[in-house]
C-alpha positions as a LaTeX table, in Angstrom:
\begin{tabular}{lrrr}
\hline
Residue & $x$ (\AA) & $y$ (\AA) & $z$ (\AA) \\
\hline
Met1 & $-17.31$ & 3.27 & 0.94 \\
Lys2 & $-18.44$ & 6.54 & $-0.58$ \\
Arg3 & $-17.67$ & 7.27 & $-4.18$ \\
Tyr4 & $-16.55$ & 10.64 & $-5.33$ \\
Leu5 & $-16.87$ & 12.80 & $-8.40$ \\
Ile6 & $-13.46$ & 13.15 & $-10.02$ \\
Ile7 & $-12.62$ & 15.80 & $-12.60$ \\
Leu8 & $-10.08$ & 15.45 & $-15.37$ \\
Leu9 & $-9.41$ & 18.80 & $-17.03$ \\
Cys10 & $-8.35$ & 18.28 & $-20.62$ \\
Leu11 & $-6.28$ & 20.52 & $-22.86$ \\
Val12 & $-5.78$ & 23.20 & $-20.21$ \\
Pro13 & $-3.27$ & 21.96 & $-17.60$ \\
Ser14 & $-3.66$ & 25.09 & $-15.47$ \\
Phe15 & $-3.74$ & 23.53 & $-12.02$ \\
Lys16 & $-2.33$ & 20.90 & $-9.77$ \\
Ser17 & $-4.31$ & 19.34 & $-6.93$ \\
Ile18 & $-2.66$ & 16.80 & $-4.64$ \\
Ala19 & $-4.48$ & 14.96 & $-1.88$ \\
Gln20 & $-2.56$ & 14.74 & 1.37 \\
Tyr21 & $-2.84$ & 11.57 & 3.47 \\
Ser22 & $-1.86$ & 10.77 & 7.02 \\
Trp23 & $-1.48$ & 7.58 & 9.04 \\
Thr24 & $-2.81$ & 6.86 & 12.53 \\
Val25 & $-1.96$ & 3.96 & 14.86 \\
Lys26 & $-4.93$ & 1.72 & 15.66 \\
Asn27 & $-5.37$ & $-1.26$ & 17.98 \\
Asp28 & $-3.17$ & $-4.20$ & 17.08 \\
Phe29 & $-4.48$ & $-7.28$ & 15.35 \\
Pro30 & $-4.81$ & $-10.01$ & 18.03 \\
Thr31 & $-1.74$ & $-12.03$ & 16.90 \\
Ser32 & 1.26 & $-11.41$ & 14.66 \\
Arg33 & 1.15 & $-13.09$ & 11.24 \\
Tyr34 & 1.42 & $-12.54$ & 7.50 \\
Ser35 & $-0.37$ & $-13.79$ & 4.35 \\
Thr36 & $-3.81$ & $-13.38$ & 5.87 \\
Ser37 & $-7.06$ & $-13.49$ & 3.93 \\
Phe38 & $-9.36$ & $-10.49$ & 4.21 \\
Phe39 & $-12.37$ & $-8.66$ & 2.78 \\
Thr40 & $-14.98$ & $-6.10$ & 3.76 \\
Ile41 & $-18.73$ & $-6.65$ & 4.04 \\
Gly42 & $-20.85$ & $-3.61$ & 4.78 \\
Asn43 & $-19.09$ & $-1.50$ & 7.41 \\
Lys44 & $-17.05$ & $-4.37$ & 8.87 \\
Gly45 & $-13.70$ & $-5.82$ & 7.95 \\
Tyr46 & $-12.82$ & $-9.53$ & 8.17 \\
Val47 & $-9.30$ & $-10.91$ & 8.54 \\
Gly48 & $-7.99$ & $-14.38$ & 9.30 \\
Leu49 & $-5.84$ & $-17.39$ & 8.44 \\
Gly50 & $-2.20$ & $-16.51$ & 7.80 \\
Asn51 & 1.18 & $-17.76$ & 9.00 \\
Asn52 & 3.62 & $-16.95$ & 11.81 \\
Gly53 & 5.72 & $-20.07$ & 11.59 \\
Ser54 & 2.66 & $-22.25$ & 11.18 \\
Gly55 & $-0.71$ & $-21.77$ & 9.53 \\
His56 & $-3.88$ & $-20.50$ & 11.23 \\
Asn57 & $-7.61$ & $-20.78$ & 10.74 \\
Glu58 & $-8.95$ & $-18.17$ & 13.20 \\
Trp59 & $-11.28$ & $-15.54$ & 11.77 \\
Trp60 & $-11.76$ & $-12.01$ & 13.11 \\
Glu61 & $-14.17$ & $-9.13$ & 12.56 \\
Tyr62 & $-12.95$ & $-5.52$ & 12.72 \\
Asn63 & $-15.24$ & $-2.66$ & 13.76 \\
Tyr64 & $-13.51$ & 0.54 & 12.67 \\
Val65 & $-15.96$ & 2.77 & 14.56 \\
Asn66 & $-14.77$ & 1.59 & 17.98 \\
Asp67 & $-11.47$ & 0.08 & 16.78 \\
Thr68 & $-12.17$ & $-3.43$ & 18.11 \\
Trp69 & $-11.47$ & $-6.99$ & 16.97 \\
Ile70 & $-13.98$ & $-9.76$ & 17.70 \\
Gln71 & $-13.21$ & $-13.42$ & 17.02 \\
Lys72 & $-15.72$ & $-15.17$ & 14.78 \\
Ala73 & $-16.23$ & $-18.76$ & 13.58 \\
Asp74 & $-12.98$ & $-20.48$ & 12.60 \\
Tyr75 & $-12.32$ & $-21.22$ & 8.96 \\
Pro76 & $-13.01$ & $-24.94$ & 8.39 \\
Val77 & $-9.53$ & $-25.76$ & 7.03 \\
Asn78 & $-6.72$ & $-25.86$ & 9.60 \\
Asn79 & $-3.24$ & $-24.36$ & 9.28 \\
Ile80 & $-3.85$ & $-22.43$ & 6.07 \\
Trp81 & $-2.30$ & $-19.26$ & 4.68 \\
Ala82 & $-1.93$ & $-17.26$ & 1.45 \\
Ala83 & $-5.49$ & $-18.02$ & 0.28 \\
Ala84 & $-7.27$ & $-15.74$ & $-2.21$ \\
Cys85 & $-10.42$ & $-13.94$ & $-1.10$ \\
Phe86 & $-13.13$ & $-11.47$ & $-2.11$ \\
Ser87 & $-16.66$ & $-10.48$ & $-1.12$ \\
Ile88 & $-19.81$ & $-10.29$ & $-3.25$ \\
Lys89 & $-23.21$ & $-8.93$ & $-2.20$ \\
Gly90 & $-22.91$ & $-9.52$ & 1.52 \\
Lys91 & $-20.99$ & $-12.81$ & 1.42 \\
Gly92 & $-17.26$ & $-13.45$ & 1.73 \\
Tyr93 & $-15.25$ & $-16.08$ & $-0.15$ \\
Val94 & $-11.90$ & $-17.78$ & 0.54 \\
Ile95 & $-10.26$ & $-19.79$ & $-2.24$ \\
Ser96 & $-7.32$ & $-22.18$ & $-2.46$ \\
Gly97 & $-4.16$ & $-21.37$ & $-0.44$ \\
Thr98 & $-1.59$ & $-23.65$ & 1.09 \\
Val99 & $-1.49$ & $-25.99$ & 4.10 \\
Gly100 & 2.02 & $-27.10$ & 3.18 \\
Ser101 & 0.51 & $-28.40$ & $-0.04$ \\
Tyr102 & $-1.67$ & $-26.45$ & $-2.45$ \\
Ile103 & $-5.40$ & $-26.95$ & $-2.04$ \\
Thr104 & $-8.46$ & $-26.02$ & $-4.11$ \\
Asp105 & $-10.98$ & $-25.73$ & $-1.25$ \\
Phe106 & $-13.58$ & $-23.00$ & $-1.65$ \\
Tyr107 & $-15.78$ & $-21.63$ & 1.16 \\
Glu108 & $-18.44$ & $-18.96$ & 1.52 \\
Tyr109 & $-18.75$ & $-16.90$ & 4.72 \\
Asp110 & $-22.09$ & $-15.51$ & 5.93 \\
Pro111 & $-21.54$ & $-12.72$ & 8.48 \\
Val112 & $-25.18$ & $-12.77$ & 9.58 \\
Ser113 & $-25.07$ & $-16.38$ & 10.76 \\
Asp114 & $-21.29$ & $-16.31$ & 11.34 \\
Ser115 & $-20.96$ & $-19.57$ & 9.43 \\
Trp116 & $-18.92$ & $-21.12$ & 6.62 \\
Asn117 & $-20.44$ & $-23.09$ & 3.74 \\
Gln118 & $-18.26$ & $-25.34$ & 1.58 \\
Leu119 & $-18.73$ & $-24.90$ & $-2.17$ \\
Ala120 & $-17.46$ & $-26.96$ & $-5.09$ \\
Asn121 & $-13.68$ & $-26.83$ & $-5.30$ \\
Phe122 & $-11.93$ & $-24.17$ & $-7.33$ \\
Pro123 & $-11.45$ & $-25.71$ & $-10.82$ \\
Gly124 & $-7.98$ & $-24.27$ & $-11.41$ \\
Ile125 & $-4.70$ & $-25.51$ & $-9.97$ \\
Gly126 & $-4.33$ & $-24.99$ & $-6.22$ \\
Arg127 & $-2.08$ & $-22.05$ & $-5.42$ \\
Gln128 & $-0.84$ & $-19.50$ & $-2.91$ \\
Asp129 & $-0.35$ & $-15.73$ & $-3.15$ \\
Ala130 & $-2.75$ & $-15.32$ & $-6.07$ \\
Gly131 & $-4.19$ & $-11.94$ & $-6.99$ \\
Phe132 & $-7.88$ & $-11.41$ & $-6.35$ \\
Phe133 & $-10.60$ & $-8.78$ & $-6.70$ \\
Glu134 & $-14.35$ & $-8.24$ & $-6.99$ \\
Leu135 & $-15.59$ & $-6.46$ & $-10.13$ \\
Asn136 & $-19.23$ & $-5.78$ & $-10.99$ \\
Asp137 & $-20.50$ & $-8.52$ & $-8.64$ \\
Tyr138 & $-18.09$ & $-11.16$ & $-9.94$ \\
Gly139 & $-15.11$ & $-12.53$ & $-8.05$ \\
Tyr140 & $-11.75$ & $-13.02$ & $-9.72$ \\
Ile141 & $-8.55$ & $-14.92$ & $-8.93$ \\
Leu142 & $-5.39$ & $-14.70$ & $-11.05$ \\
Cys143 & $-1.76$ & $-15.79$ & $-11.20$ \\
Gly144 & $-0.09$ & $-17.18$ & $-8.04$ \\
Tyr145 & 2.26 & $-20.09$ & $-7.35$ \\
Gly146 & 1.41 & $-23.78$ & $-7.07$ \\
Gly147 & 4.50 & $-25.72$ & $-8.07$ \\
Gly148 & 4.85 & $-23.28$ & $-10.97$ \\
Tyr149 & 4.07 & $-19.66$ & $-11.69$ \\
Phe150 & 0.70 & $-18.91$ & $-13.29$ \\
Asn151 & $-0.91$ & $-16.20$ & $-15.41$ \\
Asp152 & $-4.45$ & $-17.59$ & $-15.63$ \\
Leu153 & $-7.56$ & $-15.60$ & $-14.68$ \\
Trp154 & $-10.75$ & $-17.13$ & $-13.30$ \\
Gln155 & $-14.15$ & $-15.48$ & $-12.78$ \\
Tyr156 & $-16.66$ & $-16.63$ & $-10.15$ \\
Asp157 & $-20.40$ & $-16.09$ & $-10.68$ \\
Gln158 & $-22.21$ & $-16.03$ & $-7.34$ \\
Asn159 & $-25.65$ & $-16.43$ & $-8.96$ \\
Ser160 & $-24.79$ & $-19.69$ & $-10.72$ \\
Asn161 & $-22.08$ & $-20.76$ & $-8.26$ \\
Ser162 & $-19.75$ & $-21.42$ & $-11.17$ \\
Trp163 & $-16.27$ & $-20.55$ & $-12.42$ \\
Ile164 & $-15.23$ & $-19.52$ & $-15.95$ \\
Gln165 & $-11.67$ & $-19.12$ & $-17.17$ \\
Lys166 & $-11.11$ & $-15.70$ & $-18.76$ \\
Thr167 & $-8.34$ & $-14.01$ & $-20.76$ \\
Ala168 & $-5.01$ & $-14.61$ & $-19.07$ \\
Phe169 & $-3.03$ & $-11.87$ & $-17.38$ \\
Pro170 & $-0.87$ & $-10.36$ & $-20.18$ \\
Gly171 & 2.35 & $-9.91$ & $-18.24$ \\
Met172 & 4.82 & $-12.64$ & $-17.37$ \\
Asn173 & 3.62 & $-15.46$ & $-15.13$ \\
Arg174 & 4.02 & $-14.43$ & $-11.49$ \\
Thr175 & 2.95 & $-14.67$ & $-7.89$ \\
Gly176 & 2.41 & $-12.03$ & $-5.22$ \\
Leu177 & 0.91 & $-9.44$ & $-7.55$ \\
Ser178 & $-1.19$ & $-6.49$ & $-6.35$ \\
Thr179 & $-4.72$ & $-5.57$ & $-7.41$ \\
Phe180 & $-7.33$ & $-2.85$ & $-6.94$ \\
Val181 & $-10.61$ & $-1.82$ & $-8.59$ \\
Leu182 & $-11.67$ & 1.64 & $-9.79$ \\
Gly183 & $-15.14$ & 2.01 & $-11.27$ \\
Asn184 & $-15.72$ & $-0.73$ & $-13.83$ \\
Phe185 & $-12.06$ & $-1.67$ & $-14.19$ \\
Ala186 & $-9.59$ & $-3.79$ & $-12.24$ \\
Tyr187 & $-5.85$ & $-3.12$ & $-12.06$ \\
Ala188 & $-3.11$ & $-5.68$ & $-11.46$ \\
Gly189 & 0.66 & $-5.58$ & $-11.42$ \\
Leu190 & 3.97 & $-6.04$ & $-9.59$ \\
Gly191 & 4.83 & $-9.59$ & $-8.43$ \\
Phe192 & 7.64 & $-12.14$ & $-8.57$ \\
Ile193 & 8.98 & $-15.04$ & $-10.63$ \\
Ser194 & 12.21 & $-16.98$ & $-9.97$ \\
Gly195 & 14.57 & $-14.25$ & $-8.81$ \\
Gln196 & 12.83 & $-11.36$ & $-10.59$ \\
Thr197 & 10.30 & $-8.79$ & $-9.38$ \\
Phe198 & 8.16 & $-6.54$ & $-11.57$ \\
Asn199 & 6.80 & $-2.98$ & $-11.69$ \\
Asp200 & 4.50 & $-3.32$ & $-14.72$ \\
Phe201 & 0.74 & $-2.73$ & $-14.30$ \\
Tyr202 & $-2.34$ & $-3.60$ & $-16.36$ \\
Cys203 & $-6.00$ & $-2.62$ & $-16.53$ \\
Tyr204 & $-8.72$ & $-5.26$ & $-16.97$ \\
Asn205 & $-12.12$ & $-4.52$ & $-18.51$ \\
Gly206 & $-14.43$ & $-7.27$ & $-17.31$ \\
Ala207 & $-17.21$ & $-6.26$ & $-19.70$ \\
Asn208 & $-15.21$ & $-7.27$ & $-22.77$ \\
Asp209 & $-12.55$ & $-9.44$ & $-21.09$ \\
Val210 & $-9.65$ & $-7.27$ & $-22.32$ \\
Trp211 & $-6.36$ & $-6.26$ & $-20.69$ \\
Val212 & $-4.47$ & $-3.03$ & $-21.45$ \\
Gln213 & $-1.07$ & $-2.05$ & $-20.07$ \\
Ile214 & $-0.96$ & 1.22 & $-18.09$ \\
Ala215 & 1.83 & 3.33 & $-16.61$ \\
Asp216 & 4.42 & 1.33 & $-14.71$ \\
Phe217 & 4.46 & 1.54 & $-10.93$ \\
Pro218 & 7.05 & 4.28 & $-10.20$ \\
Gly219 & 8.64 & 2.76 & $-7.12$ \\
Ala220 & 11.12 & $-0.10$ & $-7.04$ \\
Ser221 & 9.91 & $-3.40$ & $-8.48$ \\
Arg222 & 8.52 & $-5.67$ & $-5.75$ \\
Asn223 & 6.07 & $-8.38$ & $-4.80$ \\
Ser224 & 3.56 & $-8.97$ & $-1.99$ \\
Ala225 & 2.80 & $-5.25$ & $-1.78$ \\
Ala226 & $-0.34$ & $-3.85$ & $-0.18$ \\
Ser227 & $-3.00$ & $-2.60$ & $-2.59$ \\
Phe228 & $-6.55$ & $-1.32$ & $-2.29$ \\
Ser229 & $-9.04$ & 1.23 & $-3.62$ \\
Tyr230 & $-9.96$ & 4.25 & $-1.55$ \\
Asp231 & $-10.89$ & 7.90 & $-2.18$ \\
Asn232 & $-11.45$ & 6.98 & $-5.85$ \\
Leu233 & $-7.76$ & 6.18 & $-6.24$ \\
Gly234 & $-5.74$ & 2.98 & $-6.33$ \\
Phe235 & $-3.19$ & 2.65 & $-3.52$ \\
Cys236 & $-0.08$ & 0.51 & $-3.65$ \\
Gly237 & 2.99 & 0.23 & $-1.44$ \\
Leu238 & 5.15 & $-1.87$ & 0.89 \\
Gly239 & 6.40 & $-5.28$ & $-0.31$ \\
Tyr240 & 9.92 & $-6.59$ & $-0.95$ \\
Asp241 & 12.18 & $-7.30$ & $-3.92$ \\
Glu242 & 14.22 & $-10.27$ & $-5.13$ \\
Asn243 & 17.11 & $-9.21$ & $-2.87$ \\
Leu244 & 14.84 & $-9.29$ & 0.21 \\
His245 & 14.90 & $-5.51$ & 0.50 \\
Tyr246 & 11.66 & $-4.43$ & 2.17 \\
Tyr247 & 9.84 & $-1.15$ & 1.49 \\
Asn248 & 7.51 & 1.22 & 3.31 \\
Asp249 & 6.83 & 3.73 & 0.51 \\
Phe250 & 3.31 & 4.28 & $-0.83$ \\
Tyr251 & 1.76 & 5.58 & $-4.05$ \\
Thr252 & $-1.67$ & 6.44 & $-5.43$ \\
Tyr253 & $-2.88$ & 5.76 & $-8.97$ \\
Asn254 & $-5.32$ & 8.11 & $-10.74$ \\
Ala255 & $-7.07$ & 6.28 & $-13.56$ \\
Asn256 & $-8.33$ & 9.52 & $-15.12$ \\
Asn257 & $-4.85$ & 10.65 & $-16.14$ \\
Asn258 & $-2.88$ & 7.38 & $-15.77$ \\
Val259 & $-0.58$ & 8.97 & $-13.18$ \\
Trp260 & 1.05 & 7.55 & $-10.05$ \\
Thr261 & 1.82 & 9.94 & $-7.16$ \\
Gln262 & 3.95 & 9.20 & $-4.11$ \\
Ile263 & 2.31 & 9.91 & $-0.75$ \\
Ala264 & 3.38 & 9.69 & 2.90 \\
Asn265 & 5.28 & 6.51 & 3.78 \\
Tyr266 & 3.66 & 3.74 & 5.78 \\
Pro267 & 4.49 & 4.61 & 9.42 \\
Gly268 & 5.44 & 1.11 & 10.50 \\
Pro269 & 8.67 & $-0.68$ & 9.64 \\
Pro270 & 9.10 & $-1.92$ & 6.05 \\
Thr271 & 6.90 & $-4.94$ & 5.59 \\
Ser272 & 4.99 & $-7.15$ & 3.15 \\
Tyr273 & 1.91 & $-9.39$ & 3.01 \\
Val274 & $-0.36$ & $-6.99$ & 4.93 \\
Phe275 & $-4.14$ & $-6.90$ & 4.88 \\
Ala276 & $-5.96$ & $-3.83$ & 3.53 \\
Leu277 & $-9.56$ & $-2.93$ & 4.45 \\
Pro278 & $-11.24$ & 0.17 & 2.96 \\
Leu279 & $-13.95$ & 1.06 & 5.51 \\
Gly280 & $-16.01$ & 4.20 & 5.91 \\
Glu281 & $-14.02$ & 7.28 & 4.93 \\
Asn282 & $-10.63$ & 5.63 & 5.53 \\
Ala283 & $-8.66$ & 2.42 & 5.01 \\
Tyr284 & $-6.96$ & 0.09 & 7.49 \\
Leu285 & $-3.75$ & $-1.90$ & 6.96 \\
Gly286 & $-2.02$ & $-4.34$ & 9.23 \\
Thr287 & $-0.04$ & $-7.47$ & 10.08 \\
Gly288 & 2.69 & $-8.60$ & 7.68 \\
Arg289 & 6.23 & $-9.92$ & 7.52 \\
Gly290 & 9.42 & $-7.87$ & 7.65 \\
Pro291 & 13.17 & $-8.44$ & 7.32 \\
Gly292 & 14.46 & $-11.48$ & 9.18 \\
Asn293 & 11.01 & $-13.13$ & 9.06 \\
Val294 & 9.68 & $-10.83$ & 11.76 \\
Phe295 & 5.90 & $-11.20$ & 11.93 \\
Arg296 & 3.82 & $-8.12$ & 12.72 \\
Asn297 & 0.43 & $-7.31$ & 14.21 \\
Asn298 & 0.50 & $-3.50$ & 13.86 \\
Val299 & $-2.59$ & $-1.83$ & 12.37 \\
Tyr300 & $-2.70$ & 1.66 & 10.84 \\
Glu301 & $-5.44$ & 3.87 & 9.46 \\
Ile302 & $-4.85$ & 6.00 & 6.37 \\
Ser303 & $-7.06$ & 9.05 & 5.90 \\
Arg304 & $-7.23$ & 12.09 & 3.72 \\
Thr305 & $-6.15$ & 15.17 & 5.65 \\
Ser306 & $-6.42$ & 17.93 & 3.08 \\
Ser307 & $-6.17$ & 18.90 & $-0.55$ \\
Glu308 & $-3.39$ & 21.20 & $-1.63$ \\
Ile309 & $-4.75$ & 23.73 & $-4.12$ \\
Thr310 & $-2.30$ & 25.65 & $-6.23$ \\
Thr311 & $-2.98$ & 29.17 & $-7.45$ \\
Phe312 & $-3.93$ & 30.00 & $-11.00$ \\
Ser313 & $-0.94$ & 29.45 & $-13.24$ \\
Ser314 & $-1.78$ & 32.60 & $-15.21$ \\
Lys315 & $-4.30$ & 35.45 & $-15.21$ \\
Ser316 & $-5.94$ & 33.92 & $-18.27$ \\
Asp317 & $-7.01$ & 30.72 & $-16.50$ \\
Leu318 & $-10.78$ & 30.48 & $-16.18$ \\
Ala319 & $-10.82$ & 27.91 & $-13.37$ \\
Ile320 & $-8.85$ & 25.45 & $-11.31$ \\
Met321 & $-10.02$ & 22.27 & $-9.63$ \\
Tyr322 & $-10.04$ & 21.33 & $-5.98$ \\
Tyr323 & $-11.93$ & 18.83 & $-3.88$ \\
Asp324 & $-12.94$ & 18.04 & $-0.33$ \\
Asn325 & $-13.96$ & 14.69 & 1.12 \\
Thr326 & $-17.26$ & 14.52 & $-0.75$ \\
Ser327 & $-17.28$ & 16.80 & $-3.78$ \\
Val328 & $-15.20$ & 18.26 & $-6.56$ \\
Tyr329 & $-15.30$ & 21.93 & $-7.42$ \\
Leu330 & $-14.27$ & 24.38 & $-10.10$ \\
Lys331 & $-12.89$ & 27.57 & $-8.57$ \\
Leu332 & $-13.54$ & 30.45 & $-10.95$ \\
Asn333 & $-11.01$ & 33.17 & $-11.62$ \\
Lys334 & $-13.07$ & 36.17 & $-10.48$ \\
Leu335 & $-10.07$ & 38.50 & $-10.51$ \\
Thr336 & $-9.82$ & 38.43 & $-14.29$ \\
Tyr337 & $-13.29$ & 37.36 & $-15.41$ \\
Thr338 & $-16.59$ & 38.73 & $-14.13$ \\
Lys339 & $-18.97$ & 37.02 & $-16.55$ \\
Thr340 & $-18.71$ & 33.25 & $-16.97$ \\
Gln341 & $-21.06$ & 30.69 & $-18.51$ \\
Leu342 & $-20.92$ & 26.95 & $-17.68$ \\
Ile343 & $-22.17$ & 24.37 & $-20.20$ \\
Ile344 & $-22.32$ & 20.63 & $-19.50$ \\
Tyr345 & $-22.84$ & 18.02 & $-22.24$ \\
Ser346 & $-23.21$ & 14.27 & $-22.27$ \\
Ile347 & $-20.26$ & 12.41 & $-23.78$ \\
Ala348 & $-22.38$ & 12.11 & $-26.95$ \\
Gly349 & $-22.76$ & 15.89 & $-27.10$ \\
Lys350 & $-26.30$ & 16.31 & $-25.73$ \\
Leu351 & $-26.80$ & 19.57 & $-23.86$ \\
Ile352 & $-27.51$ & 18.97 & $-20.15$ \\
Tyr353 & $-26.84$ & 22.28 & $-18.42$ \\
Lys354 & $-26.25$ & 25.86 & $-19.58$ \\
Glu355 & $-26.27$ & 28.76 & $-17.15$ \\
Asp356 & $-24.40$ & 31.90 & $-16.25$ \\
Val357 & $-22.41$ & 31.34 & $-13.06$ \\
Asn358 & $-21.36$ & 34.94 & $-12.49$ \\
Ser359 & $-22.44$ & 34.95 & $-8.85$ \\
Leu360 & $-20.47$ & 31.81 & $-7.97$ \\
Leu361 & $-16.86$ & 31.53 & $-6.96$ \\
Asp362 & $-16.83$ & 27.79 & $-6.33$ \\
Ile363 & $-18.97$ & 25.48 & $-8.47$ \\
Asn364 & $-19.86$ & 22.12 & $-6.93$ \\
Leu365 & $-20.28$ & 19.97 & $-10.02$ \\
Ser366 & $-22.00$ & 17.21 & $-8.06$ \\
Glu367 & $-24.79$ & 19.54 & $-6.91$ \\
Ile368 & $-25.29$ & 22.12 & $-9.66$ \\
Val369 & $-27.14$ & 19.56 & $-11.81$ \\
Thr370 & $-28.42$ & 16.00 & $-11.24$ \\
Leu371 & $-26.23$ & 13.57 & $-13.17$ \\
Ser372 & $-26.26$ & 9.80 & $-13.44$ \\
Ser373 & $-23.01$ & 7.86 & $-13.40$ \\
Gly374 & $-20.90$ & 8.35 & $-16.51$ \\
Ser375 & $-18.60$ & 10.69 & $-18.41$ \\
Tyr376 & $-19.45$ & 14.30 & $-19.24$ \\
Leu377 & $-17.94$ & 17.24 & $-21.08$ \\
Tyr378 & $-17.97$ & 20.82 & $-19.86$ \\
Lys379 & $-17.19$ & 24.22 & $-21.32$ \\
Leu380 & $-16.52$ & 27.49 & $-19.53$ \\
Ile381 & $-16.97$ & 30.66 & $-21.60$ \\
Ser382 & $-15.95$ & 34.12 & $-20.41$ \\
Glu383 & $-15.51$ & 37.07 & $-22.75$ \\
Asn384 & $-13.09$ & 35.77 & $-25.42$ \\
Lys385 & $-11.77$ & 32.86 & $-23.33$ \\
Ile386 & $-12.96$ & 29.21 & $-23.55$ \\
Gln387 & $-11.85$ & 26.38 & $-21.29$ \\
Thr388 & $-13.01$ & 22.81 & $-21.92$ \\
Gly389 & $-12.67$ & 19.59 & $-20.00$ \\
Lys390 & $-14.07$ & 16.21 & $-19.14$ \\
Phe391 & $-15.30$ & 14.78 & $-15.86$ \\
Val392 & $-16.58$ & 11.42 & $-14.68$ \\
Lys393 & $-19.30$ & 10.88 & $-12.13$ \\
Tyr394 & $-19.02$ & 7.48 & $-10.44$ \\
\hline
\end{tabular}
């Protein structure tokens, strides 16, 4: 999945830019079910296991280019659902889950040979509906239910084939929480414990093993919601609450300003326990369980359709931001200012770029100067006006 340059303008809130997203119906998953396991490897998605009254062990590969499902080698454990999963450097992993009892089995999937390799069992307590994510080439599993509700966090090191217990999730113990990863940080929240659902959310820094609470999810509290990273945003929606009310609303999370934004609703009926596969320029969601234990096999694609760019909020604004599918721009206010200088600094204050940009109307910050990944400061100077801000190149 491509990564994008995202701008956060500081101190001068002179614009508003909102990405618009649309949903498209794709070919159905081969059978209806919920609580599947899933991950992406390269440009393919993998989905399997799950439950539709009984557990499954079939495994399927999704090719988003031609919208086709191909059955692959079955998972070695029969009748299993609600297992955690992630992928690391070309291999997929499925951990724990339930077969009617909670197991600690741990398998690695190789898409090249289409084969499963059993690894040493997961050292934590067997569980279902745990959270999971991949961060900086480590796999993580957290929380879940296995006779009790958990808040533990475990890290898997592919190189040493070993697990280490890390700092526990800081919220209440829970199951069915949602996770996504943006840059070098993971995000986890929502979930359920004994008649209560949550809307709190937390950010995890794997480098120093620290959790920080962020803005609460703005929709109704819920569990078993869909979540994924795409378009340099976190996405979260669907799920159901403690009263078995199911949802189809969806939100994005922008880590640069700690803001959630509601987007177009999921086009299918309200549902929970869906898979989510970010692939190419889009993401793909499907299967799930709805009211009355109705199992689903619908699949939908979410894609960016446009960016809504507002006008300058006043004649004194030097620039506003907008973006397309690959770049972020500063649009200069040429009606008021004819001479403008752009200066870019490292976050430590080292000068990187300083040029007059009088001839430009739209400045592509990803092309005007070669930048490595990291945070940068910029300054626009025109006549007696100065506008400053910060941007991050991922």
